[in-house]
C-alpha positions, 0 to 999 in steps of 0.5 A: 859118454866117456866109455861105451861098450856094446855086446863085447865078446872075447874068446880064447879058443873055445873059452868065452872070457867075456860074453856079450857085455854092454855098459856105459861110463860117464865123466865124473863117475867112479865105476867099480868093476867086480867079479871072482878071479877069472871072471873076465874083468882084466880081459875087458880092461885090456880090450878097453886099453887096446892091449888085446882085440875083442872077438865081437862087439864094440868098445869106444873111449871118448868117442874113439873106437878101440879097434880102429883108432887105438892111438887116440884111445891110448892118449885119453886113457891112464892104465894101471895093470894088475901086475904093475910093470915098471922099469925097476932099474930106474929111479922114481923121478927118472922113470916118471920123466921117461913116461912124460917123454913118451907122452911128448909132454911140454911141461914134463918136469912140472907135471912129474913134480905134481904127480910125486906130490899127489901120490906121496912119493916125495921121500922116495923119488930119488930111489931105484924102483926095484928097492921100493916096497910093493906099496910104493911101487903101486904109487909109482904105477898110479903116478904114471897112469895119471901123468898125462892127465887122461880123461879116463882112468882104468885101474886094475887092483890099484890099492894092492899092497898098500898099508892102512894109511896108504889105503886112506890116501889113495882112496881119497885120491881116487875119489877126488879124481872121480869128480872130474874124470871117468874112473873104472877100477877093479878090486876085491876089497868090498869096503873100498867099493862102498866107500868109493863107487857111484856105480858097480858092475859085477861080472861072473863067468864072462857075463854081466850079472849086475849094473847098478848104483851102489844103493840100488845094488844093496836093495837087490839082496833081499825081497823083504824089508827087515827092521830090528827093534828093541823095547825097554819093556816086554812087547806082545808078539800078537800086537806087533803083528798088527802094526800097519804093513808088518808081514811077519815078526821074529823074536830075538830075545831080551825084548828085541824083535825083527819086524818084516815088511814087503819090499820098498815099505818103510815101517819105522814111523808105524813102529814109532807110533805103536811104541807111543800108543802102547807106552813102550820105550824104544831103545833101538830101531834100525833097518837092516842093510845088506853089504856089497859083499853079501850081494857079490856072493849071492850073484857070483856063487 
C-alpha cells in the first residue's frame, strides 16, 4: 500500500480541520480528493508530505511513518502545493537543475531535459520563471514534483491556470503517471475527476463522506433507476406501467417518457420487448446517469 491513513485528526486550537479520516491508496491508482474550500483537503496533503504534524492518528507513505521517518517519506513523494512556490528570479532550466541538486540526482541534466519535454516547457526553458504565465508556472511546479521520479505524487489543484489545450496535455500526463505511480490530486473541476480518477474521496467539514470507485460514486446519487424513452408512435401510460419491474411512469411530452425502476434493476431489455410486442418504433432509450458534480453537491451541502 503506497499511502495508508488511519484515524487522522488535525486540530488548530478548537477547530478540527481533519476529523478522524482513514483511507488507503495503491500503486497504479489515480485518487481524486474532493471537498469544498476549507474542508480539510490541503491540511491532509500537508500532513502526508510532512509539512505539518497530525494531532492524532497515523499516516504512512510507502511503509514509512510521516511522523517518525519524514526524510524517507519526502524522498518518495512528489508534491505540488496549491500556491506553487517557485524561485521566480531563476530560469526554468536553472531552477529544475537546482531542485535536482537538492535531491542529489546523479543524472540531473538528462532528467531535467526529460521533464522539460514531458511538461511541454521546451520553448520556455531559458526564460525567467517570474516572466512566465500562470499556466507555464504550473508546468514548472509539476516538473519539479516529478523530477526525482517519486513513487507517490500529491498534487493540489494541478491544473489551475491552464488554458484548454494545456489542460488536455496535463490531464493526459497525470493519467499516464497514474498507471505506474500513486497519484492523489485535489481539484474543483468535476469533469476532470470523471476523466482521470479511478477512485474518489470526498471530505466535508474535516470528515470523509465518500470513498468510492468513480462508477460507484455516481450510483449513490439516486435510490432509483431512471430510463428515458421516446417512441415514434403514441404509447399508453397504463400499458407502460405493466412493463416488468417498472415502478412508476412519468410523461415528458412528445411521446417521451421516464420509466422508473428499483435500484440495481436494468429494465432496458424489458422496454425493448414491450416496443416490439406493441409494434412501437423506439427512437431513443438511455439510462439517466448522475454526474460527480451532482453527488458532490448532495454530500457537501
